[in-house]
C-alpha positions in Angstrom: 58.0 90.0 -9.9 57.9 87.6 -7.0 54.6 87.2 -5.2 54.9 87.1 -1.4 58.5 86.7 -1.6 58.2 83.7 -4.0 58.7 83.3 -7.7 56.1 81.3 -9.6 57.8 78.1 -11.0 56.8 77.1 -14.5 54.4 74.1 -14.9 55.9 70.8 -15.5 55.3 68.9 -18.7 53.0 66.4 -16.9 50.8 69.1 -15.4 50.5 70.8 -18.8 49.5 67.5 -20.4 46.7 66.8 -17.8 45.3 70.3 -18.3 45.2 69.8 -22.0 43.3 66.4 -21.6 40.8 68.0 -19.2 40.0 70.7 -21.7 39.7 68.2 -24.5 37.4 65.6 -22.7 35.3 67.2 -19.9 33.4 64.5 -17.9 31.6 66.5 -15.2 28.1 65.5 -13.9 26.4 67.9 -16.3 28.2 66.6 -19.3 27.3 63.0 -18.3 23.7 63.9 -18.0 23.7 65.5 -21.4 25.4 62.5 -22.8 22.7 60.2 -21.3 19.9 62.4 -22.7 21.5 62.3 -26.1 21.1 58.5 -26.3 18.6 57.2 -28.9 15.1 56.5 -27.7 15.5 52.9 -28.9 18.5 52.4 -26.6 16.6 53.8 -23.6 13.6 51.6 -24.2 15.9 48.6 -24.4 17.6 49.5 -21.2 14.2 50.0 -19.5 13.0 46.6 -20.7 16.2 44.9 -19.4 15.7 46.6 -16.0 12.0 45.6 -15.9 13.0 41.9 -16.6 15.6 42.0 -13.9 13.1 43.4 -11.5 10.4 40.8 -12.3 13.0 38.0 -11.9 14.1 39.4 -8.5 10.4 39.6 -7.4 9.8 36.0 -8.5 12.9 34.8 -6.7 11.8 36.6 -3.5 8.3 35.1 -3.7 9.8 31.6 -4.2 12.1 32.1 -1.2 9.2 33.2 1.0 7.1 30.2 -0.2 10.0 27.8 0.6 10.3 29.3 4.1 6.6 29.0 4.7 6.6 25.3 3.5 9.5 24.5 5.7 7.9 26.0 8.7 4.6 24.2 8.0 6.5 20.9 7.6 8.3 21.5 10.9 5.0 22.2 12.7 3.5 19.0 11.3 6.4 16.9 12.4 6.2 18.4 15.9 2.4 17.7 16.0 2.9 14.1 14.8 5.6 13.6 17.4 3.3 14.8 20.2 0.4 12.8 18.9 2.5 9.6 18.7 3.8 10.0 22.2 0.4 10.6 23.6 -1.0 7.7 21.6 1.5 5.2 23.1 0.8 6.7 26.6 -3.0 6.4 26.1 -2.7 2.8 25.0 -0.7 2.0 28.2 -3.4 3.6 30.3 -6.4 1.8 28.8 -5.8 -1.5 30.6 -5.6 0.3 33.9 -8.9 2.0 33.2 -10.5 -1.3 32.2 -9.2 -3.0 35.4 -10.9 -0.3 37.5 -14.2 -0.8 35.5 -14.1 -4.5 36.0 -13.4 -4.0 39.7 -16.5 -1.8 40.1 -18.7 -4.2 38.1 -17.6 -7.2 40.3 -18.0 -5.3 43.6 -21.5 -6.0 45.1 -23.2 -2.7 45.8 -25.4 -4.3 48.4 -22.5 -5.6 50.5 -21.9 -3.1 53.3 -18.4 -4.6 54.0 -17.1 -3.5 50.6 -19.2 -0.4 50.0 -16.4 2.0 51.1 -14.0 0.3 48.7 -16.5 0.4 45.9 -17.2 4.0 46.5 -13.4 4.8 46.4 -13.0 2.8 43.1 -16.0 4.6 41.5 -14.5 8.0 42.5 -11.1 7.0 41.1 -12.7 5.7 37.9 -14.6 9.0 37.5 -11.4 11.1 37.9 -9.5 8.8 35.5 -12.2 9.1 32.9 -12.4 12.9 33.2 -8.6 13.2 32.9 -8.6 11.1 29.7 -11.4 13.3 28.3 -9.4 16.4 28.8 -6.8 14.9 26.6 -9.4 14.1 23.9 -9.4 10.3 24.7 -13.1 9.3 24.3 -14.7 5.9 24.7 -16.5 4.2 21.8 -19.4 2.2 23.3 -21.7 1.5 20.4 -24.3 -0.8 21.9 -27.5 -0.5 19.9 -25.9 1.6 17.2 -25.4 0.6 13.5 -22.2 -1.2 12.8 -19.5 1.1 11.6 -16.4 -0.7 10.2 -14.3 2.5 10.8 -14.8 2.3 14.5 -16.0 -1.2 15.3 -14.5 -4.7 14.8 -17.1 -7.4 14.4 -16.1 -10.5 16.5 -19.3 -12.5 15.6 -22.8 -12.2 14.2 -26.0 -13.4 15.7 -29.5 -13.9 14.2 -32.0 -11.5 15.7 -35.5 -10.9 14.5 -36.3 -8.0 16.9 -33.5 -5.6 15.7 -32.4 -4.3 12.4 -29.6 -6.2 10.7 -26.0 -4.9 11.2 -26.8 -3.5 14.6 -24.4 -3.8 17.5 -26.1 -6.1 20.0 -23.1 -6.7 22.4 -19.8 -5.0 23.1 -17.0 -7.2 24.2 -14.5 -4.4 24.6 -15.0 -0.7 24.3 -13.0 1.3 21.7 -11.3 4.6 22.1 -10.5 7.6 19.9 -7.8 10.2 20.4 -8.5 13.7 19.1 -11.1 12.2 16.7 -8.7 9.5 15.4 -9.3 5.9 16.1 -7.0 4.6 18.9 -8.6 1.2 19.3 -11.7 -0.3 17.7 -14.6 -1.5 19.7 -15.0 -5.3 19.6 -18.6 -6.1 19.1 -21.3 -8.7 18.1 -23.5 -7.7 15.2 -27.0 -8.8 14.4 -28.0 -10.4 11.1 -31.2 -11.4 9.4 -32.6 -14.8 10.6 -32.6 -17.6 8.2 -36.0 -18.5 6.7 -38.2 -20.6 8.9 -39.8 -23.8 7.4 -42.9 -23.1 5.3 -46.2 -23.3 7.2 -48.1 -26.5 6.4 -50.6 -26.2 3.5 -54.3 -26.8 3.9 -54.1 -30.3 2.4 -51.3 -31.2 4.9 -53.4 -29.9 7.7 -56.3 -32.1 6.6 
């Protein structure tokens, strides 16, 4: 009899075929899990080994990528630092002649002349401020008078025989050197002592007679 005023239509041939296939090959989640558990232990071990190898390769790739990023950042920082140092080095080299002109002016000004005393005092104050400013930027003078000769910081312009000082001692400074952040900016030009040549032998007793 009709239900709710409708008669149930017979299933089509296509619907009947789909129902038969579903009954013949059930593929629900429970059936898939049972099929996975039914695999041979050797197959599971092989799959685990493959996954472990893939995981190790992914970790290695991630570490390499992180190292590449770190190296690139370090190189960029070094390039920026070099650029700053190079710019400051050129600027410092341009300032040194001005500093030395002030020093010569103070040396030549007679401290006992009252007419130029105010000018000398002003030059000394300017020189002091100039030197302090350079020191804040790690520009330090190399004035090695009386120190052992150091070829890394000093440039020997001449050598003089001295019997009252040790050989290879700086006995005169023509021009002071300077360092920038511990790196040589300009060597000091110096005169170095050397051992005197042997004096003539003293006369013997027969010659004295």
